[in-house]
ROSE-477130 format. One line per field, with one value per residue: residue number from 0; residue in one letter; chain; x, y, z of N, C-alpha, C in turn. Coordinates in steps of 0.2 Angstrom, whole numbers, m for minus. Layout:
N
pos	NUM,... .
code	a,... .
unit	A,... .
npx	X,... .
npy	Y,... .
npz	Z,... .
capx	X,... .
capy	Y,... .
capz	Z,... .
cpx	X,... .
cpy	Y,... .
cpz	Z,... .
END
This chain:
122
pos	0,1,2,3,4,5,6,7,8,9,10,11,12,13,14,15,16,17,18,19,20,21,22,23,24,25,26,27,28,29,30,31,32,33,34,35,36,37,38,39,40,41,42,43,44,45,46,47,48,49,50,51,52,53,54,55,56,57,58,59,60,61,62,63,64,65,66,67,68,69,70,71,72,73,74,75,76,77,78,79,80,81,82,83,84,85,86,87,88,89,90,91,92,93,94,95,96,97,98,99,100,101,102,103,104,105,106,107,108,109,110,111,112,113,114,115,116,117,118,119,120,121 .
code	x,x,x,x,x,x,x,x,x,x,x,x,x,x,x,x,x,x,x,x,x,x,x,x,x,x,x,x,x,x,x,x,x,x,x,x,x,x,x,x,x,x,x,x,x,x,x,x,x,x,x,x,x,x,x,x,x,x,x,x,x,x,x,x,x,x,x,x,x,x,x,x,x,x,x,x,x,x,x,x,x,x,x,x,x,x,x,x,x,x,x,x,x,x,x,x,x,x,x,x,x,x,x,x,x,x,x,x,x,x,x,x,x,x,x,x,x,x,x,x,x,x .
unit	A,A,A,A,A,A,A,A,A,A,A,A,A,A,A,A,A,A,A,A,A,A,A,A,A,A,A,A,A,A,A,A,A,A,A,A,A,A,A,A,A,A,A,A,A,A,A,A,A,A,A,A,A,A,A,A,A,A,A,A,A,A,A,A,A,A,A,A,A,A,A,A,A,A,A,A,A,A,A,A,A,A,A,A,A,A,A,A,A,A,A,A,A,A,A,A,A,A,A,A,A,A,A,A,A,A,A,A,A,A,A,A,A,A,A,A,A,A,A,A,A,A .
npx	85,72,62,55,46,29,18,10,18,29,23,19,31,36,27,30,43,40,33,43,51,43,42,56,58,50,55,61,75,81,85,100,105,99,100,98,84,81,85,76,64,66,67,54,47,51,45,32,30,32,22,9,11,11,m2,m9,m5,m11,m24,m25,m23,m34,m44,m41,m44,m58,m62,m59,m69,m66,m68,m75,m87,m88,m101,m108,m114,m115,m99,m97,m101,m94,m81,m80,m81,m70,m60,m62,m59,m45,m41,m44,m35,m23,m23,m23,m10,m2,m3,2,15,19,19,28,40,40,43,55,64,68,74,85,95,98,109,117,122,139,151,164,165,164 .
npy	5,m3,2,m5,m14,m19,m8,m15,m26,m20,m13,m25,m31,m21,m22,m35,m34,m26,m35,m44,m37,m36,m49,m51,m42,m47,m53,m44,m44,m43,m30,m23,m12,4,13,6,5,18,20,11,17,30,26,21,32,39,31,32,46,45,38,45,51,40,36,47,45,33,36,46,37,29,39,41,29,30,41,37,28,15,5,m9,m16,m31,m36,m30,m17,1,9,22,26,18,21,34,31,24,33,43,36,33,46,49,40,45,57,53,47,57,61,50,50,62,58,48,55,63,53,49,59,60,47,48,52,43,30,14,4,0,m12,m9,4,15 .
npz	m57,m63,m75,m85,m81,m77,m69,m58,m55,m50,m38,m32,m28,m20,m9,m5,0,11,18,20,29,40,44,47,57,67,78,91,93,81,78,80,86,92,82,70,71,69,56,49,52,46,33,31,33,21,12,15,11,m2,m7,m9,m22,m30,m28,m34,m47,m50,m49,m59,m70,m69,m72,m85,m91,m89,m96,m109,m110,m107,m97,m90,m81,m71,m69,m78,m76,m76,m75,m69,m56,m48,m51,m47,m33,m31,m34,m24,m13,m15,m14,m1,5,1,8,21,21,22,35,41,37,43,57,57,54,65,75,70,73,87,87,79,87,96,102,105,119,121,124,125,130,145 .
capx	78,70,56,52,41,23,17,8,24,33,20,19,38,37,23,33,48,37,31,49,53,38,45,63,58,45,59,65,82,83,88,106,105,94,101,94,77,80,86,70,58,67,65,47,44,52,40,25,31,32,15,4,12,9,m9,m11,m4,m16,m30,m24,m24,m41,m48,m40,m48,m65,m63,m59,m74,m62,m69,m81,m89,m89,m108,m111,m116,m111,m94,m96,m102,m88,m75,m80,m80,m63,m56,m63,m55,m38,m39,m43,m29,m17,m23,m21,m3,1,m3,6,22,21,20,35,45,41,46,62,68,72,77,91,99,99,114,117,128,144,155,171,164,163 .
capy	5,m6,5,m9,m19,m17,m5,m20,m30,m15,m13,m31,m32,m17,m25,m41,m31,m24,m41,m47,m33,m38,m56,m50,m39,m50,m54,m37,m44,m42,m24,m23,m6,9,17,2,7,25,19,8,22,35,23,20,39,41,27,36,52,44,34,49,52,34,36,52,43,28,40,48,31,27,44,41,24,32,46,33,23,8,1,m13,m19,m38,m37,m26,m11,7,10,28,27,14,25,39,28,22,40,46,32,35,53,48,36,50,62,49,45,64,61,44,53,67,54,44,60,64,47,48,64,57,41,49,54,37,25,9,3,m4,m15,m6,11,15 .
capz	m57,m69,m77,m90,m77,m76,m62,m53,m53,m45,m32,m28,m26,m14,m4,m3,4,18,21,23,34,45,46,49,63,72,84,92,93,74,78,83,90,91,75,66,71,66,49,47,53,41,26,31,31,14,8,16,8,m10,m9,m12,m29,m33,m28,m38,m54,m51,m50,m66,m75,m69,m75,m92,m94,m89,m101,m115,m109,m107,m91,m91,m74,m72,m68,m84,m74,m78,m70,m67,m49,m45,m53,m42,m27,m31,m34,m18,m8,m16,m12,6,7,0,13,27,21,24,42,43,36,49,63,56,54,72,78,67,76,93,86,76,92,100,101,109,124,118,129,126,133,152 .
cpx	76,63,52,46,35,22,14,13,28,30,20,26,39,33,27,39,46,36,38,52,49,41,51,63,53,49,63,72,85,87,94,107,100,94,98,87,76,81,79,64,59,65,58,44,45,47,33,25,30,25,10,5,10,1,m12,m11,m9,m22,m30,m25,m31,m45,m47,m44,m56,m66,m63,m65,m71,m63,m76,m82,m90,m97,m112,m114,m112,m106,m93,m96,m96,m82,m75,m79,m73,m58,m56,m59,m48,m36,m39,m37,m23,m17,m21,m13,1,2,2,14,24,23,27,41,46,44,54,67,72,76,84,97,101,105,113,122,133,149,161,170,162,155 .
cpy	3,m3,1,m13,m15,m14,m10,m24,m26,m15,m19,m32,m27,m20,m31,m39,m29,m30,m45,m43,m35,m44,m55,m47,m41,m51,m47,m38,m43,m35,m24,m17,m1,13,13,4,14,24,16,14,28,32,23,27,41,37,30,42,51,41,39,51,46,34,41,49,37,31,43,43,29,32,43,35,26,37,42,28,16,4,m3,m17,m27,m40,m33,m20,m5,8,17,29,23,18,31,37,27,28,43,42,33,41,53,45,41,55,59,48,52,64,55,47,58,63,50,49,62,59,47,54,62,51,42,51,48,32,19,9,m1,m6,m12,2,10,16 .
cpz	m63,m71,m83,m87,m77,m69,m57,m51,m48,m38,m28,m25,m19,m8,m1,2,11,22,24,29,41,48,50,56,68,78,85,92,86,73,82,88,88,84,70,65,68,58,46,47,47,34,26,30,24,10,9,12,0,m12,m12,m19,m33,m34,m33,m46,m55,m53,m57,m71,m75,m73,m83,m95,m94,m94,m108,m115,m110,m101,m92,m84,m75,m71,m74,m82,m76,m73,m67,m59,m45,m46,m48,m35,m26,m30,m27,m12,m9,m14,m4,9,6,6,20,27,23,32,45,42,41,55,63,56,61,76,76,71,82,92,83,81,97,98,106,115,121,124,130,129,141,153 .
END
């Protein structure tokens, strides 16, 4: 884990990996057996479980800039209202991820018991 990279670089790399997954699995044949799907869903559940902390830390960073009066809006307006709006949206996203995570874990439960048909078995 390279913690010397800027947070935006790390987040962009994560987004690109999800994009690669989307392209790779665009063809259902990308999955060799049901356990592959289980692995993907479990990994996505872990991702969803970790994202709320990421959002909390982004909110903390935004609050710090606000407290230091280190935010300038591109139109010259007072940033207070926009900071409040952004913080509210980040909190909503965090709460929504809790629901996403619960559904992914629900999906992962039956998937973990699935196997494929193998030619050498009756």
